[in-house]
C-alpha positions as CSV (number, residue, x, y, z in Angstrom):
1,M,0.0,0.0,0.0
2,M,1.6,3.2,-1.2
3,S,1.1,6.9,-0.3
4,T,3.3,10.0,-0.1
5,T,1.2,12.5,1.8
6,P,2.9,13.6,5.0
7,R,0.8,14.9,7.9
8,L,1.7,16.9,11.1
9,R,1.9,14.8,14.2
10,R,-0.8,15.1,16.9
11,H,0.0,13.5,20.2
12,F,-2.6,11.2,21.6
13,P,-3.1,12.4,25.2
14,R,-3.1,10.0,28.1
15,Q,-4.7,11.5,31.1
16,F,-4.5,9.8,34.5
17,V,-6.0,10.7,37.8
18,R,-4.7,8.9,40.9
19,V,-7.2,7.0,42.9
20,A,-6.9,6.9,46.7
21,L,-8.6,4.2,48.6
22,A,-10.6,5.6,51.5
23,T,-9.9,3.3,54.4
24,G,-7.2,1.1,55.6
25,A,-9.5,-1.9,55.4
26,I,-10.1,-1.4,51.7
27,A,-6.4,-0.9,51.1
28,A,-5.6,-4.1,52.9
29,A,-8.3,-6.0,50.9
30,V,-6.9,-4.7,47.6
31,A,-3.4,-5.8,48.7
32,V,-4.6,-9.4,48.6
33,T,-6.4,-8.8,45.3
34,L,-5.0,-11.6,43.1
35,F,-2.4,-13.7,44.7
36,G,-3.4,-13.9,48.4
37,G,-1.2,-13.7,51.4
38,A,-1.5,-11.5,54.4
39,P,-1.1,-7.8,53.5
40,D,1.8,-7.4,55.9
41,K,3.7,-10.0,54.0
42,L,3.4,-8.2,50.6
43,L,6.2,-6.1,49.3
44,P,5.7,-2.5,48.2
45,A,5.3,-1.7,44.5
46,S,8.9,-0.6,44.2
47,G,10.2,-4.0,45.5
48,A,9.9,-7.5,44.2
49,S,6.6,-9.1,43.5
50,A,4.8,-10.7,46.5
51,S,3.7,-13.6,44.3
52,Q,3.5,-14.4,40.7
53,G,2.2,-17.0,38.3
54,P,-0.3,-17.7,35.6
55,V,-3.9,-16.4,35.5
56,T,-6.2,-18.8,33.6
57,G,-9.5,-18.0,32.0
58,L,-11.8,-19.1,29.1
59,A,-11.0,-22.7,28.0
60,G,-8.2,-23.0,30.5
61,K,-6.0,-20.6,28.6
62,C,-3.7,-18.0,30.1
63,L,-3.6,-14.3,30.3
64,D,-0.7,-13.5,28.0
65,V,1.4,-10.5,26.7
66,A,1.6,-10.7,22.9
67,E,5.0,-12.0,21.7
68,A,6.4,-11.4,25.2
69,K,7.1,-7.8,24.2
70,R,7.7,-5.1,26.8
71,D,6.7,-2.1,24.5
72,N,4.0,0.2,25.7
73,G,0.8,-0.6,23.9
74,T,1.5,-4.3,23.5
75,A,-1.7,-6.3,23.5
76,V,-2.9,-8.4,26.4
77,Q,-4.5,-11.5,25.1
78,L,-5.6,-15.1,25.7
79,F,-3.1,-17.9,24.8
80,D,-2.2,-21.5,25.5
81,C,-0.5,-21.7,28.9
82,N,3.3,-22.2,28.3
83,G,5.0,-21.1,31.6
84,T,6.8,-18.2,30.0
85,G,7.4,-14.8,31.6
86,A,4.7,-13.3,29.3
87,Q,2.2,-15.2,31.4
88,R,3.6,-14.6,34.9
89,V,1.3,-12.1,36.5
90,S,2.4,-10.4,39.7
91,N,0.7,-8.2,42.3
92,P,3.0,-5.9,44.2
93,G,0.3,-4.8,46.7
94,D,-0.6,-1.5,45.1
95,G,-3.7,-2.6,43.2
96,T,-1.9,-3.1,39.9
97,L,-1.3,-6.3,38.0
98,R,2.1,-6.6,36.3
99,V,3.7,-8.7,33.6
100,L,7.3,-8.3,32.4
101,G,7.7,-5.4,34.7
102,K,4.8,-3.3,33.3
103,C,1.2,-2.8,34.3
104,L,-2.0,-4.2,32.8
105,D,-3.6,-0.9,31.5
106,V,-7.0,0.0,30.1
107,L,-6.3,1.9,26.8
108,G,-6.4,5.6,27.4
109,G,-7.9,5.1,30.8
110,G,-11.2,4.4,29.0
111,T,-14.3,3.2,30.7
112,A,-16.5,2.1,27.7
113,D,-17.4,-1.5,27.0
114,G,-14.9,-3.0,24.6
115,T,-11.9,-0.8,25.6
116,P,-8.8,-2.9,25.0
117,V,-6.3,-3.9,27.8
118,Q,-2.6,-3.4,27.0
119,L,0.8,-3.3,28.7
120,W,2.0,0.1,29.8
121,D,4.5,1.8,32.1
122,C,3.1,1.8,35.6
123,N,1.8,5.2,36.5
124,G,-0.8,4.8,39.3
125,G,-3.7,5.8,37.1
126,P,-7.2,4.4,37.5
127,G,-6.8,2.4,34.2
128,Q,-4.2,0.3,36.0
129,Q,-6.2,-0.6,39.1
130,W,-7.6,-4.1,39.4
131,V,-9.6,-6.0,42.1
132,V,-10.6,-9.7,42.1
133,T,-13.9,-10.5,43.6
134,E,-14.7,-13.8,45.4
135,A,-16.7,-14.7,42.2
136,H,-13.4,-14.7,40.2
137,D,-14.1,-11.5,38.3
138,I,-11.2,-9.1,37.8
139,V,-12.7,-5.6,38.0
140,N,-11.3,-2.2,37.0
141,P,-13.0,0.0,39.7
142,A,-12.7,3.2,37.7
143,A,-14.8,1.8,34.8
144,D,-16.8,-0.6,37.1
145,K,-16.2,-3.2,34.4
146,C,-14.7,-6.7,34.2
147,L,-11.7,-8.1,32.4
148,D,-13.3,-9.8,29.5
149,V,-12.2,-12.1,26.6
150,R,-13.4,-10.4,23.4
151,D,-16.3,-12.1,21.5
152,N,-16.3,-15.0,24.0
153,N,-13.6,-16.4,21.7
154,S,-11.2,-19.0,23.1
155,A,-8.8,-18.9,20.2
156,N,-5.2,-18.0,20.7
157,W,-4.4,-14.2,20.3
158,T,-7.9,-13.1,21.2
159,R,-7.7,-9.7,22.7
160,L,-8.7,-8.9,26.3
161,Q,-10.9,-5.9,27.0
162,I,-13.1,-4.4,29.7
163,W,-16.9,-5.1,29.6
164,T,-19.9,-4.7,31.9
165,C,-19.7,-7.5,34.4
166,A,-22.1,-10.3,33.3
167,G,-21.0,-13.4,35.2
168,T,-20.2,-15.2,31.9
169,A,-17.3,-17.7,31.4
170,N,-15.2,-15.2,29.4
171,Q,-15.0,-13.0,32.5
172,K,-13.9,-15.6,35.0
173,W,-10.3,-15.9,36.0
174,T,-8.4,-18.3,38.3
175,A,-5.1,-17.2,39.9
176,L,-2.5,-19.2,41.7
177,A,-3.5,-22.2,43.7
178,G,-4.6,-21.1,47.2
179,A,-4.9,-17.4,46.2
180,R,-7.5,-15.5,48.2
181,H,-9.9,-13.1,46.6
182,T,-11.3,-9.8,47.8
183,P,-14.9,-10.2,48.8
184,A,-17.2,-8.2,46.6
185,H,-18.4,-5.9,49.4
186,V,-15.0,-4.3,49.6
187,V,-14.4,-3.7,45.9
188,P,-14.2,0.1,45.3
189,R,-17.1,1.2,43.2
190,M,-17.7,4.4,41.3
191,R,-21.4,4.1,41.4
192,K,-23.8,4.8,44.2
193,P,-23.3,2.6,47.4
194,S,-26.5,0.7,46.8
195,D,-25.1,-0.7,43.6
196,S,-23.0,-3.3,45.4
197,V,-22.7,-6.0,42.8
198,P,-21.9,-6.1,39.1
199,R,-24.9,-5.4,37.0
200,M,-26.1,-8.6,35.3
201,R,-27.5,-8.9,31.8
202,K,-30.7,-10.8,31.0
203,P,-30.2,-14.6,31.0
204,S,-30.6,-14.8,27.2
205,D,-27.8,-12.4,26.6
206,S,-25.0,-14.9,27.6
207,V,-22.4,-13.8,25.1
208,P,-20.9,-10.3,25.4
209,R,-20.9,-8.3,22.2
210,T,-18.0,-6.2,21.0
211,R,-20.2,-3.3,20.2
212,K,-23.8,-2.6,19.6
213,P,-24.3,-3.4,15.9
214,N,-24.6,-0.4,13.6
215,A,-28.0,-0.8,12.0
216,G,-27.0,1.7,9.3
217,F,-24.2,-0.4,7.9
218,V,-25.1,-2.1,4.6
219,V,-23.2,-5.3,5.5
220,S,-24.7,-7.5,8.2
221,E,-22.6,-9.6,10.5
222,K,-24.0,-12.7,8.8
223,Q,-22.9,-11.4,5.4
224,F,-19.5,-10.4,6.8
225,N,-19.0,-13.9,8.0
226,E,-20.1,-15.4,4.7
227,M,-17.6,-13.2,2.9
228,F,-14.7,-14.2,5.2
229,P,-15.4,-17.7,6.5
230,N,-11.8,-18.4,7.4
231,R,-10.9,-14.9,8.7
232,N,-8.4,-14.3,11.5
233,S,-10.3,-13.7,14.8
234,F,-8.5,-10.4,15.0
235,Y,-10.7,-8.9,12.2
236,T,-13.9,-8.7,14.2
237,Y,-17.2,-7.3,12.8
238,G,-17.5,-5.3,16.0
239,G,-14.1,-3.7,15.4
240,L,-15.2,-2.6,12.0
241,I,-18.5,-1.2,13.3
242,S,-16.8,0.7,16.0
243,A,-14.4,2.2,13.5
244,L,-17.1,3.5,11.2
245,N,-17.7,6.7,13.2
246,A,-14.3,7.9,12.2
247,Y,-15.5,8.3,8.6
248,P,-19.3,8.6,8.6
249,G,-19.5,9.1,4.8
250,F,-18.2,5.6,4.2
251,A,-20.9,3.3,2.7
252,T,-23.6,5.9,3.6
253,T,-23.3,8.2,0.6
254,G,-25.5,8.0,-2.4
255,S,-28.2,5.4,-3.3
256,D,-28.6,2.1,-1.7
257,T,-26.8,0.6,-4.7
258,V,-23.9,2.9,-4.4
259,R,-23.6,2.3,-0.6
260,K,-23.5,-1.5,-1.1
261,Q,-21.1,-1.2,-4.0
262,E,-18.7,0.8,-1.9
263,A,-18.8,-1.6,1.0
264,A,-18.3,-4.6,-1.3
265,A,-15.3,-2.8,-3.0
266,F,-13.7,-1.9,0.3
267,L,-14.0,-5.5,1.6
268,A,-12.8,-7.0,-1.6
269,D,-9.6,-4.9,-1.6
270,V,-9.2,-5.6,2.1
271,G,-9.6,-9.3,1.5
272,H,-7.0,-9.2,-1.3
273,E,-4.5,-7.3,0.9
274,T,-4.8,-9.7,3.8
275,G,-5.2,-13.1,2.0
276,G,-8.9,-13.4,2.8
277,M,-8.6,-11.5,6.0
278,V,-6.2,-14.1,7.4
279,H,-3.0,-12.1,7.8
280,V,-2.7,-9.2,10.2
281,V,0.9,-8.3,9.3
282,E,3.0,-8.5,6.2
283,Q,4.3,-12.0,5.7
284,N,7.7,-11.3,4.1
285,K,9.8,-10.1,7.0
286,A,12.8,-9.4,4.7
287,N,10.8,-6.3,3.6
288,Y,10.5,-4.9,7.1
289,P,13.6,-2.7,7.2
290,G,12.8,-1.1,3.9
291,Y,9.7,0.8,5.0
292,C,11.6,3.6,6.9
293,D,12.2,6.8,5.0
294,P,15.0,8.4,7.1
295,G,14.7,11.6,5.1
296,R,11.5,12.6,6.8
297,P,12.1,15.1,9.6
298,Y,10.3,12.9,12.2
299,G,12.4,9.8,11.2
300,C,11.5,6.3,12.5
301,P,11.2,6.6,16.3
302,A,9.9,3.1,16.7
303,G,12.8,1.5,14.8
304,Q,14.1,1.0,11.3
305,D,12.0,-2.2,10.8
306,A,8.8,-1.1,12.6
307,Y,6.7,0.2,9.8
308,Y,5.9,-2.9,7.8
309,G,2.4,-3.7,6.5
310,R,-0.3,-4.1,9.1
311,G,-4.1,-4.3,9.2
312,P,-6.8,-4.4,6.5
313,I,-5.0,-2.2,3.9
314,Q,-1.6,-3.3,5.1
315,L,-0.5,0.2,6.2
316,S,3.2,0.6,5.6
317,W,6.0,3.2,5.6
318,N,6.7,5.6,8.4
319,Y,5.1,8.6,6.7
320,N,1.8,6.6,6.3
321,Y,1.8,5.7,10.0
322,K,2.4,9.3,10.8
323,A,-0.3,10.6,8.5
324,A,-2.9,8.0,9.6
325,G,-2.1,8.7,13.3
326,D,-2.4,12.4,12.9
327,A,-5.8,12.1,11.2
328,L,-7.1,9.6,13.8
329,G,-5.5,11.3,16.9
330,I,-3.4,8.3,17.7
331,D,0.4,8.2,17.9
332,L,1.0,5.5,15.3
333,L,4.4,6.8,14.4
334,G,5.6,6.1,17.9
335,N,3.5,3.0,18.5
336,P,2.8,1.3,15.1
337,G,2.1,-2.0,16.9
338,L,-1.4,-0.7,17.7
339,V,-2.4,-1.5,14.2
340,Q,-1.8,-5.2,14.8
341,N,-3.0,-5.3,18.4
342,D,-6.3,-3.3,18.3
343,A,-9.0,-4.3,15.8
344,A,-10.8,-0.9,15.9
345,V,-7.5,1.0,15.3
346,A,-6.6,-1.4,12.5
347,W,-10.0,-0.9,10.8
348,K,-9.7,2.9,11.2
349,T,-6.4,2.9,9.3
350,G,-8.0,1.0,6.5
351,L,-10.9,3.5,6.4
352,W,-8.4,6.4,6.6
353,Y,-6.7,5.3,3.5
354,W,-9.9,4.4,1.7
355,N,-11.5,7.8,2.4
356,T,-8.6,10.2,2.3
357,Q,-5.7,8.8,0.1
358,S,-5.4,8.6,-3.7
359,G,-2.0,6.9,-3.7
360,A,-0.9,6.4,-7.3
361,G,-4.4,7.2,-8.6
362,T,-6.3,10.4,-9.2
363,M,-9.0,10.0,-6.6
364,T,-9.6,8.3,-3.3
365,P,-11.3,4.8,-3.4
366,H,-14.3,6.4,-1.6
367,D,-14.7,9.0,-4.4
368,A,-14.2,6.4,-7.0
369,M,-17.1,4.4,-5.8
370,V,-19.4,7.3,-4.9
371,N,-18.8,9.0,-8.2
372,Q,-19.2,5.8,-10.2
373,A,-15.7,5.8,-11.6
374,G,-15.7,2.0,-11.0
375,F,-14.0,-0.6,-8.8
376,G,-10.9,-0.5,-11.0
377,Q,-10.0,2.9,-9.8
378,T,-9.8,1.7,-6.2
379,I,-7.2,-0.8,-7.3
380,R,-5.2,2.0,-8.9
381,S,-5.3,4.1,-5.8
382,I,-4.1,1.2,-3.6
383,N,-1.4,-0.4,-5.7
384,G,-1.0,1.7,-8.9
385,S,1.3,0.4,-11.6
386,L,2.3,-2.6,-9.4
387,E,-1.0,-4.1,-10.6
388,C,-2.7,-1.8,-13.1
389,G,-1.8,-1.2,-16.7
390,G,-0.6,-4.7,-17.1
391,G,1.6,-4.7,-14.0
392,N,0.0,-7.8,-12.6
393,P,-3.3,-8.7,-14.3
394,A,-3.8,-11.9,-12.2
395,Q,-3.8,-9.8,-9.0
396,V,-6.3,-7.4,-10.5
397,Q,-8.6,-10.3,-11.6
398,S,-8.4,-11.7,-8.1
399,R,-9.7,-8.4,-6.7
400,V,-12.4,-8.2,-9.3
401,D,-13.5,-11.8,-8.6
402,S,-13.9,-11.0,-4.9
403,Y,-15.8,-7.8,-5.7
404,H,-18.2,-9.8,-7.9
405,R,-18.8,-12.3,-5.1
406,F,-19.4,-9.7,-2.5
407,T,-21.8,-7.7,-4.6
408,Q,-23.7,-11.0,-5.1
409,I,-23.9,-11.5,-1.4
410,L,-25.2,-8.0,-0.9
411,G,-27.7,-8.4,-3.8
412,V,-26.4,-5.5,-5.9
413,A,-25.0,-5.1,-9.5
414,P,-21.2,-4.5,-9.6
415,G,-21.4,-1.6,-12.0
416,D,-18.9,-0.8,-14.8
417,N,-15.1,-0.2,-15.1
418,L,-14.1,-3.0,-12.8
419,S,-10.5,-3.4,-14.0
420,C,-7.6,-1.0,-14.2
């Protein structure tokens, strides 16, 4: 995926407000949060961990730090238990949970359902405070929400998030053998005192949803799954829906036919770029060091080999990470890994390119579909002469075939000018 348009950097703010526990009794209770032991035997946060070990959840799998990385923003996920340091969770007695020397952190200190959990430098913020109830829920008191396995999916690499406590299996966690849990009545709550237990959903709503479905989107979740039956669990329908508000004109402009054609075109190009929505990152690692343009004034702060293709449109090059991050209000230049660790961020980068970049073409893919220039112009904007004008006709045909199939699923004619 190519582009040459630089943007000014806009730093993504992280605001933290320290939370003080009101009484010594509550402080003592939180001190035994996850791994038990009397409070007077726990070491302070600046010292060694009081106790550490695996925390198991859905399907007996472990809370895990992706690829055992220590970078800020690294995803916290579900993975087969393997005894590595990436799965050794410790509690230093200050209400935090730590892996690899950093804290489990709610992205941006957010409180909304579906906010991802990541690894971050410990800073004492409310997004890094956790309490375990006697019912085996791990609760973030500031959000009053539970640590949750996204989409109730037990597959490896499934992201962890916070979600309204529902008592479901994907919110239950078991710590070290013999660990004691904080009784629910001493869990700090941000709601009124009478709200003493996690709010329960109705019994029929047993599986948490990533986001409330967007009724206005022309592709249903059933159709999305039909288009990508073998997709990687990272590419969630909920992640796409939550990203749509970043570009409200996408698949909402023009007639019903035009809206469906644009959605089909976007998903066809995404499917081609990701091998049927299977690959999250570029597969040829030999290319990784080549995506840093050191001539840019901002350089490559995340490293020479950090700007390889990621996400639905395989965002690549330091200048594209910077431009996309500036537009979305996220520091992707400094933390490009967010594109492979956060589904909503990944989808937003794809929508950013689709709606704002013309690449080697003369129009953005969005404009190409809305103005009826044809699907072929979206290919030109994404890959230019690498595929168009005889560059690689087989690849072009592969995209066109996918577009035909997706328009059939959506019950709409594909239109004209399908090739480039």
